TILUM-76158 format. One line per field, with one value per residue (C-alpha): x negated, y, z negated. Coordinates in nm, 2 decimals, always signed. Example, Ala and Ser with C-alpha at 12.3 -4.5 7.8 and 13.67 -1.06 7.14 Angstrom:
BEGIN
X = -1.23;-1.37
Y = -0.45;-0.11
Z = -0.78;-0.71
end
This chain:
BEGIN
X = -9.43;-9.69;-9.90;-9.68;-9.39;-9.60;-9.67;-9.30;-8.99;-9.18;-9.40;-9.11;-8.88;-9.13;-9.17;-8.80;-8.76;-9.02;-8.86;-8.52;-8.66;-8.82;-8.50;-8.31;-8.55;-8.81;-9.16;-9.40;-9.77;-9.88;-9.72;-9.88;-9.85;-10.14;-10.24;-10.43;-10.65;-10.45;-10.12;-9.85;-9.81;-9.65;-9.52;-9.67;-9.52;-9.71;-9.47;-9.47;-9.10;-9.23;-9.33;-9.06;-8.76;-8.87;-8.88;-8.51;-8.39;-8.63;-8.49;-8.13;-8.23;-8.39;-8.06;-7.87;-8.12;-8.07;-7.69;-7.66;-7.93;-7.81;-7.93;-8.00;-8.36;-8.55;-8.73;-8.71;-8.67;-8.91;-9.20;-9.17;-9.39;-9.37;-9.68;-9.73;-9.93;-10.18;-10.26;-10.62;-10.48;-10.33;-10.65;-10.86;-10.62;-10.63;-11.01;-11.02;-10.73;-10.66;-10.56;-10.51;-10.18;-10.02;-10.34;-10.46;-10.76;-10.93;-10.89;-11.08;-10.93;-11.12;-11.28;-11.42;-11.19;-11.09;-10.72;-10.60;-10.38;-10.16;-10.15;-9.85;-10.00;-10.19;-10.22
Y = +9.41;+9.15;+9.14;+8.89;+9.12;+9.41;+9.24;+9.14;+9.34;+9.59;+9.71;+9.75;+9.89;+10.15;+10.27;+10.29;+10.48;+10.74;+10.78;+10.84;+11.07;+11.29;+11.29;+11.43;+11.72;+11.62;+11.73;+11.44;+11.49;+11.13;+10.80;+10.47;+10.16;+10.11;+9.90;+10.08;+9.86;+9.68;+9.80;+9.69;+9.80;+10.15;+10.35;+10.69;+10.98;+11.31;+11.60;+11.97;+11.92;+11.76;+12.11;+12.32;+12.10;+11.89;+11.52;+11.50;+11.63;+11.40;+11.10;+11.22;+11.22;+10.88;+10.74;+10.89;+10.73;+10.39;+10.42;+10.54;+10.33;+10.03;+9.76;+9.80;+9.89;+9.61;+9.83;+9.90;+10.27;+10.21;+10.14;+10.49;+10.77;+11.13;+11.34;+11.71;+11.81;+12.01;+11.73;+11.59;+11.25;+11.42;+11.61;+11.30;+11.10;+11.37;+11.35;+10.97;+10.89;+11.19;+11.06;+10.70;+10.55;+10.22;+10.05;+9.85;+10.01;+10.07;+10.40;+10.53;+10.73;+11.02;+10.77;+10.57;+10.28;+10.09;+10.06;+9.81;+10.02;+10.03;+10.39;+10.48;+10.83;+11.11;+11.46
Z = -11.18;-11.09;-10.78;-10.60;-10.62;-10.50;-10.16;-10.13;-10.22;-10.44;-10.16;-9.91;-10.18;-10.29;-9.93;-9.88;-10.21;-10.12;-9.77;-9.92;-10.19;-9.92;-9.71;-10.02;-10.02;-10.28;-10.16;-10.20;-10.17;-10.24;-10.32;-10.42;-10.62;-10.86;-11.15;-11.43;-11.65;-11.91;-11.76;-11.52;-11.16;-11.13;-10.84;-10.88;-10.68;-10.68;-10.63;-10.71;-10.81;-11.13;-11.25;-11.07;-11.14;-11.44;-11.50;-11.60;-11.26;-11.08;-11.26;-11.18;-10.82;-10.86;-11.00;-10.71;-10.46;-10.63;-10.63;-10.27;-10.08;-9.89;-9.89;-10.26;-10.36;-10.53;-10.77;-11.14;-11.23;-11.53;-11.28;-11.13;-11.25;-11.13;-11.15;-11.09;-10.78;-10.99;-11.23;-11.25;-11.13;-10.82;-10.75;-10.78;-10.57;-10.30;-10.30;-10.29;-10.05;-9.83;-9.49;-9.61;-9.49;-9.59;-9.70;-10.00;-10.17;-10.50;-10.67;-10.97;-11.26;-11.44;-11.67;-11.38;-11.43;-11.12;-11.02;-10.76;-10.53;-10.23;-10.09;-9.88;-9.82;-9.98;-9.85
end
């Protein structure tokens, strides 16, 4: 996904996806679009369900969200990444972005590399 799409349908679609995911009972601790160096934009969702339910179950729920959401979500399932709430990335994100809502910012990974980001929320 390129940056132009991030500020258009991708940004709104990501927000809608996360809202519907939460309404289906998936606990979400953080959600953001970010662009790692040398990679494409990705929608990262930090959830303890990654560890308790597993990745396969989360993508089953993701497909259900895509099938049942109207109007249709303008997202690509391949751009969505689920991360456990206890991962180093999640801990770093919590330290850097706790309390940020719906804001563009820069985040840094554990190697110190900058990622362009749009943070929906991080708690």
